[in-house]
C-alpha distance (Angstrom), angle and dihedral (degrees) to the residues before:
residue distance angle dihedral
M1 . . .
A2 3.78 . .
N3 3.86 99.9 .
S4 3.88 101.4 30.7
Q5 3.78 139.0 39.4
L6 3.81 121.9 -151.9
T7 3.82 124.1 -177.8
D8 3.80 93.1 -132.9
A9 3.82 143.8 -10.6
P10 3.79 100.9 -92.3
Q11 3.77 89.6 66.5
L12 3.84 88.5 61.4
D13 3.85 86.3 75.5
A14 3.77 91.5 68.8
V15 3.80 104.2 32.8
S16 3.71 118.1 28.5
D17 3.84 129.9 -158.1
A18 3.88 88.6 -120.5
L19 3.91 90.1 57.6
F20 3.67 94.4 52.2
E21 3.85 93.4 44.7
A22 3.83 89.9 50.6
L23 3.82 90.2 51.9
D24 3.90 88.5 48.9
Q25 3.82 88.8 54.7
L26 3.79 90.6 52.4
G27 3.80 93.4 49.3
L28 3.86 91.6 -112.3
A29 3.75 122.2 138.0
A30 3.89 118.4 -138.4
T31 3.80 130.2 -166.1
L32 3.77 134.0 178.2
K33 3.75 118.6 -154.5
H34 3.80 135.2 -172.4
A35 3.81 106.7 -110.0
E36 3.80 95.5 -136.7
G37 3.70 108.4 36.0
S38 3.91 95.2 27.2
Q39 3.83 87.5 -133.7
Y40 3.72 115.3 155.7
L41 3.83 111.4 -110.9
A42 3.75 102.4 174.4
C43 3.87 141.9 -2.9
N44 3.76 139.3 173.2
Q45 3.76 125.5 -118.4
T46 3.73 94.2 -97.9
A47 3.85 89.8 60.0
R48 3.83 90.8 50.1
D49 3.85 90.2 51.0
W50 3.78 92.8 51.1
L51 3.95 92.4 47.1
G52 3.66 93.3 42.5
R53 3.81 93.8 -135.4
E54 3.81 142.7 45.8
P55 3.82 109.3 -71.7
V56 3.76 100.3 -174.8
G57 3.80 108.7 117.0
A58 3.81 92.2 16.1
V59 3.91 129.8 98.5
D60 3.77 128.0 -137.5
P61 3.83 96.8 -93.0
D62 3.79 87.8 59.2
L63 3.79 90.5 56.0
M64 3.84 105.3 39.9
D65 3.78 141.2 7.0
G66 3.79 122.4 -63.6
A67 3.78 96.0 -104.9
Q68 3.70 94.1 54.0
A69 3.81 92.6 45.0
A70 3.74 89.9 52.8
V71 3.77 91.1 52.8
L72 3.83 92.0 51.1
R73 3.75 91.1 45.7
A74 3.77 92.0 55.6
A75 3.82 91.8 46.8
D76 3.85 89.4 50.3
Q77 3.77 94.0 51.7
Q78 3.83 90.9 48.2
A79 3.86 89.7 53.4
L80 3.83 92.6 45.9
A81 3.81 90.5 51.9
A82 3.74 95.1 45.4
G83 3.87 96.9 65.3
H84 3.75 91.2 -146.3
G85 3.77 140.1 64.6
V86 3.83 112.8 -62.6
R87 3.83 124.8 -165.3
A88 3.78 123.2 -152.2
E89 3.78 140.8 163.3
H90 3.78 127.7 -127.7
K91 3.77 138.4 -179.1
L92 3.81 105.9 -151.9
E93 3.80 136.9 179.1
F94 3.77 114.3 -142.9
A95 3.77 129.3 177.1
T96 3.84 86.2 -102.9
G97 3.81 94.0 53.1
R98 3.73 144.8 -81.3
R99 3.87 120.9 -40.5
E100 3.75 133.1 -170.8
C101 3.83 104.6 -152.2
V102 3.78 142.6 -177.0
A103 3.83 109.3 -151.3
W104 3.81 128.4 -162.1
R105 3.78 113.9 -160.9
R106 3.85 126.4 -170.0
A107 3.76 128.2 176.1
L108 3.81 117.3 -127.9
M109 3.73 133.9 -171.8
L110 3.78 111.8 -135.4
S111 3.88 128.5 -177.5
Q112 3.81 88.5 -97.8
G113 3.76 95.5 48.6
P114 3.87 139.6 -82.0
A115 3.78 119.7 -20.9
L116 3.82 137.6 174.7
L117 3.79 124.3 -126.1
T118 3.79 115.6 -159.9
V119 3.85 125.9 -175.1
W120 3.76 114.3 -160.7
Q121 3.84 126.7 -155.6
D122 3.87 120.7 -169.7
V123 3.83 105.3 -139.2
G124 3.73 95.6 168.8
D125 3.79 96.2 101.7
D126 3.77 91.9 45.7
R127 3.79 92.4 49.8
R128 3.79 91.7 48.3
R129 3.77 90.7 51.3
E130 3.77 89.2 47.9
G131 3.77 90.3 49.8
Q132 3.79 90.3 48.8
L133 3.83 89.5 49.1
Q134 3.79 92.3 49.3
A135 3.85 89.4 48.9
A136 3.68 89.3 49.2
L137 3.73 92.6 50.3
Q138 3.73 91.1 47.2
Q139 3.73 89.8 52.1
L140 3.71 90.5 49.1
E141 3.81 91.2 49.0
Q142 3.84 90.0 50.7
Q143 3.78 90.7 49.1
Q144 3.77 90.3 49.9
Q145 3.83 90.3 49.9
A146 3.78 89.0 47.1
N147 3.80 90.9 50.0
A148 3.85 90.7 48.1
A149 3.84 89.7 50.6
L150 3.80 90.3 49.6
R151 3.77 90.7 48.1
R152 3.89 91.3 50.9
E153 3.78 88.8 46.8
L154 3.81 91.9 51.1
E155 3.88 90.1 45.6
G156 3.87 86.9 48.9
N157 3.79 89.7 51.3
Q158 3.75 88.6 59.6
V159 3.83 93.9 57.8
R160 3.78 99.1 30.1
D161 3.82 131.2 69.8
A162 3.88 111.1 -114.6
V163 3.77 94.9 -136.8
S164 3.76 106.3 39.0
G165 3.81 99.0 27.4
L166 3.77 88.0 -131.9
Y167 3.86 127.3 129.7
Q168 3.76 116.3 -82.4
R169 3.84 120.9 -122.7
A170 3.81 99.9 -96.1
H171 3.84 92.3 54.0
F172 3.75 91.7 45.5
E173 3.76 95.0 51.2
E174 3.84 89.2 51.5
Q175 3.81 90.2 52.2
L176 3.78 90.8 45.6
R177 3.84 91.6 54.3
R178 3.79 92.7 47.9
E179 3.84 91.5 47.8
A180 3.87 91.2 50.9
D181 3.84 91.5 50.0
L182 3.85 92.1 48.0
S183 3.84 92.6 46.9
S184 3.76 90.6 48.8
R185 3.75 92.9 51.5
E186 3.79 94.7 44.3
Q187 3.82 97.1 34.9
R188 3.79 94.7 -125.7
E189 3.78 136.0 134.2
F190 3.73 134.1 -111.0
A191 3.88 129.9 179.5
L192 3.84 131.2 -135.2
V193 3.78 120.1 -158.4
S194 3.80 124.8 -164.9
V195 3.80 111.7 -153.5
A196 3.84 132.0 -170.9
V197 3.80 132.3 176.3
D198 3.74 109.6 -118.2
A199 3.82 119.1 -121.1
M200 3.78 94.6 0.1
D201 3.79 87.8 159.9
E202 3.83 91.0 61.0
I203 3.84 90.7 48.5
L204 3.88 86.0 51.6
K205 3.75 92.5 49.5
H206 3.80 95.7 50.5
H207 3.85 103.5 31.0
G208 3.81 103.1 21.8
A209 3.79 129.0 -137.6
E210 3.80 94.9 -47.8
G211 3.85 90.4 54.4
C212 3.84 88.5 53.5
E213 3.80 88.2 51.1
R214 3.81 91.3 54.3
V215 3.80 89.1 51.9
V216 3.71 91.6 50.3
E217 3.85 91.9 48.3
A218 3.88 88.8 52.8
L219 3.81 93.3 47.7
G220 3.82 89.8 47.5
R221 3.87 89.8 53.7
L222 3.84 92.4 47.7
L223 3.82 91.7 48.1
R224 3.78 93.0 49.0
A225 3.94 89.4 48.3
N226 3.81 92.8 51.6
T227 3.77 99.7 46.2
R228 3.77 132.9 69.8
A229 3.84 131.2 -123.9
M230 3.81 90.3 -99.2
D231 3.83 91.5 52.2
S232 3.82 122.6 86.6
P233 3.78 118.1 -144.7
C234 3.84 111.8 -173.6
R235 3.83 138.2 -176.8
L236 3.75 108.9 -137.5
G237 3.80 92.0 -170.8
G238 3.74 139.1 -75.6
D239 3.76 109.7 8.4
R240 3.80 96.4 -19.7
F241 3.79 126.3 103.0
V242 3.73 136.7 164.8
V243 3.80 133.2 -160.6
L244 3.76 129.8 -155.9
L245 3.87 111.6 -153.5
S246 3.70 108.1 -163.5
G247 3.84 121.1 -138.4
V248 3.84 98.1 -5.0
G249 3.84 130.3 109.1
L250 3.84 135.4 -138.1
A251 3.80 97.0 -76.6
T252 3.83 95.9 49.4
A253 3.74 92.6 41.9
H254 3.84 91.3 49.9
S255 3.85 90.1 50.9
R256 3.77 93.3 51.1
M257 3.66 96.1 43.9
E258 3.82 92.4 47.2
Q259 3.83 86.9 58.4
L260 3.80 88.9 53.7
R261 3.85 92.4 46.6
R262 3.80 91.0 53.8
Q263 3.86 92.7 48.1
C264 3.83 89.3 51.2
A265 3.71 92.3 50.4
Q266 3.75 91.6 51.0
H267 3.85 95.9 43.8
V268 3.71 123.8 94.7
V269 3.76 125.0 -166.3
P270 3.79 116.3 -139.1
F271 3.86 110.2 -137.6
N272 3.81 128.2 165.6
G273 3.78 93.3 -22.3
Q274 3.81 93.6 -47.3
Q275 3.73 135.4 92.7
I276 3.79 124.5 -121.0
P277 3.86 115.3 -155.4
F278 3.74 117.0 -162.0
S279 3.87 141.2 173.6
V280 3.69 136.1 -166.9
S281 3.77 138.4 -138.0
M282 3.77 121.6 -144.5
G283 3.77 140.1 -167.8
V284 3.89 118.7 -160.6
A285 3.79 124.3 -156.7
S286 3.82 128.9 171.0
F287 3.78 136.9 -149.2
P288 3.02 121.8 -98.3
H289 3.80 100.7 -1.8
T290 3.72 99.1 58.8
A291 3.85 94.9 32.1
G292 3.77 135.1 -11.9
I293 3.80 97.8 -149.4
V294 3.76 126.2 61.2
E295 3.76 98.7 -125.7
E296 3.78 92.9 53.4
L297 3.86 91.9 43.2
M298 3.81 89.2 58.9
R299 3.77 91.8 47.2
S300 3.80 90.8 50.2
A301 3.83 90.7 52.0
D302 3.87 90.9 49.0
R303 3.89 92.1 49.6
A304 3.84 88.7 50.1
L305 3.77 87.6 49.4
A306 3.82 92.8 50.9
A307 3.71 88.6 51.9
A308 3.74 92.2 54.5
K309 3.74 92.5 50.3
D310 3.86 90.5 47.5
K311 3.81 88.6 55.3
G312 3.82 90.2 58.5
G313 3.86 102.0 -84.6
N314 3.76 130.8 -102.8
R315 3.75 91.8 89.9
I316 3.78 144.0 92.1
V317 3.86 125.9 -120.1
L318 3.81 123.9 -167.5
A319 3.81 118.9 -137.3
S320 3.75 117.2 -117.2
I321 3.78 115.6 -94.1
Q322 3.72 118.6 -126.7
F323 3.70 117.3 -123.9
A324 3.80 119.7 -155.8
P325 3.80 112.7 -122.6
A326 3.77 115.7 -106.7
G327 3.76 110.6 -94.3
């Protein structure tokens, strides 16, 4: 028998050469052990190749270290007691290398007594490939997420000013129209605040364009920190900003912007080893009390801002409220 070895002819009734040869062709190892002494009675060529020697006549402690032999002995006993096929997994170190195996054990009754047939499948390569595939899929997913984040960032750059991080004019005007439509339908207020950095020409003179950018960055952070998700702070360009405060009237808008004004006045911007102080002027208008149409509302906020600057800056001026004529 080229690919199997049996101790005597009666055992051929249970395990034939043809079966062992077929398992060899499939890359599966097969062993037959005596149930009581655990001595190897037969094996195919694949099992010999794995073990690196002829196992027939030997026992597991002859072929591997004691800990592994004990694990196999326990699994063998469990299969013998089960009375049916039992599947188990083992990670074993042979003389020829490490193998990660799935083993199927089945008790047999031979003419010379009970025996245990075990068929072994080395699944190490498959699981390594599966692990590599999972790693590749995870990497692909991470790349897709990174691409999505980059896409969102690029989309955000189209609606946000690069220096201040605030909305650009086109996005702000769209939000303003939506807020006006919603407020008209629901009969509610909202406020519009025009904001300008005081004495930006002086900052430019003493600190240059980069110093002005640092001030705009600082104001952008403060505006974002002092507005809610439903509000829309925007940079119109240069030293001019505007803020839409959703669902609030003049008094609430004044209170919130006064807090912002104080923060700006107390804030200093570090730049090239120096500190740049700055302040802001603001004009606050409300819909519909100051104006009932968007264009006039913006003009009202701008007029209030101009009044704040004319009074020396670093202050807030409220736009005039329209009073309906008596009927």
